[in-house]
C-alpha positions in Angstrom: 103.8 98.4 79.9 107.5 97.7 79.3 109.8 97.7 82.4 112.5 100.3 82.7 115.8 98.8 81.4 118.5 98.5 84.0 120.9 101.4 84.6 124.6 101.0 85.2 125.0 100.0 88.8 125.4 101.1 91.5 122.3 103.2 91.8 119.6 103.6 94.5 115.9 102.7 94.3 113.0 104.0 96.3 110.3 101.3 96.4 106.9 102.8 97.5 104.3 100.1 98.2 100.9 101.5 99.0 97.2 101.0 99.3 95.0 103.8 97.9 91.8 105.0 99.4 88.8 105.8 97.2 89.1 109.5 98.0 89.6 112.3 95.4 90.6 110.1 92.4 91.0 113.2 90.1 93.1 115.1 92.6 95.3 112.0 93.1 95.8 111.5 89.4 96.6 115.1 88.7 99.1 115.2 91.6 100.7 111.9 90.6 101.2 113.1 87.0 102.7 116.4 88.3 105.1 114.5 90.6 106.3 112.3 87.8 107.0 115.4 85.6 108.7 117.2 88.5 110.9 114.1 89.4 112.0 113.7 85.8 113.7 117.1 86.0 115.5 116.4 89.3 119.3 115.9 89.2 120.1 112.2 89.6 116.7 110.9 88.5 117.0 107.9 86.3 113.5 106.6 85.8 110.6 104.8 87.4 108.2 101.9 87.1 104.7 102.0 88.6 101.7 99.6 88.7 98.3 99.8 90.4 95.7 97.0 90.8 92.0 97.4 90.6 91.9 97.0 94.3 94.0 100.2 94.8 97.2 98.3 95.7 100.2 99.9 94.0 104.0 99.7 93.8 106.2 102.5 92.4 109.9 102.0 92.1 112.0 105.1 91.3 115.6 104.9 90.3 118.2 107.5 91.4 121.9 107.9 90.8 122.7 108.2 94.5 121.4 108.8 98.0 122.0 112.6 97.8 119.7 112.8 94.8 116.9 111.1 96.8 117.4 113.4 99.7 117.2 116.4 97.4 114.0 115.1 95.9 112.5 114.5 99.3 113.2 118.1 100.2 111.4 119.6 97.1 108.4 121.6 98.5 105.8 120.4 96.0 106.9 116.8 96.7 106.6 117.4 100.4 103.1 118.8 99.9 102.0 115.8 97.8 103.3 113.5 100.5 101.3 115.3 103.1 98.1 115.1 101.0 98.8 111.4 100.4 99.0 110.8 104.2 95.8 112.8 104.8 93.5 111.4 102.1 95.0 109.2 99.3 96.7 106.3 101.1 95.2 103.9 103.6 98.7 102.5 104.2 102.2 102.6 102.7 105.7 101.4 103.1 108.8 102.9 101.6 112.0 100.9 101.1 115.3 102.5 99.9 117.9 100.1 98.5 121.2 100.2 96.7 121.4 98.2 93.5 124.7 96.4 92.9 123.6 94.3 89.9 120.8 94.6 87.4 119.6 92.3 84.6 117.1 92.5 81.8 115.2 90.3 79.4 113.1 91.4 76.5 110.3 89.6 74.5 113.0 89.1 71.8 115.0 87.1 74.3 112.1 84.8 74.9 111.8 84.2 71.1 115.5 83.4 71.0 116.6 86.6 69.3 118.9 88.1 71.9 121.2 86.9 74.7 119.9 85.2 77.8 119.2 87.5 80.8 122.5 86.7 82.5 124.3 87.9 79.4 122.6 91.3 79.3 124.1 94.6 80.2 124.7 95.2 83.9 125.4 91.5 84.7 
């Protein structure tokens, strides 16, 4: 997986740190895919990164142009229904953090090989 490149700051992130239960893996996967597709069509959505370990621990970071975009996404009915289902059966625990990004940096595999600028010279610095 390649990390999402940085966007032009400032922007806002929603960091969703969670522990999955073993319940309804198929339902969870279907809903997660549907939420990604729905979020991608929302005004102000910039992208996301998501990882999950074999133990069910996961982190998803979504990137948004501004706080208003996040609040609008939070109000979408299908998203609210997915959140309620997550609370009932898919998550043992979770924490959500919302943060404003003032600076963003990037490094690629090419930079490690000496083929592009060092991270502090990349866009968004």
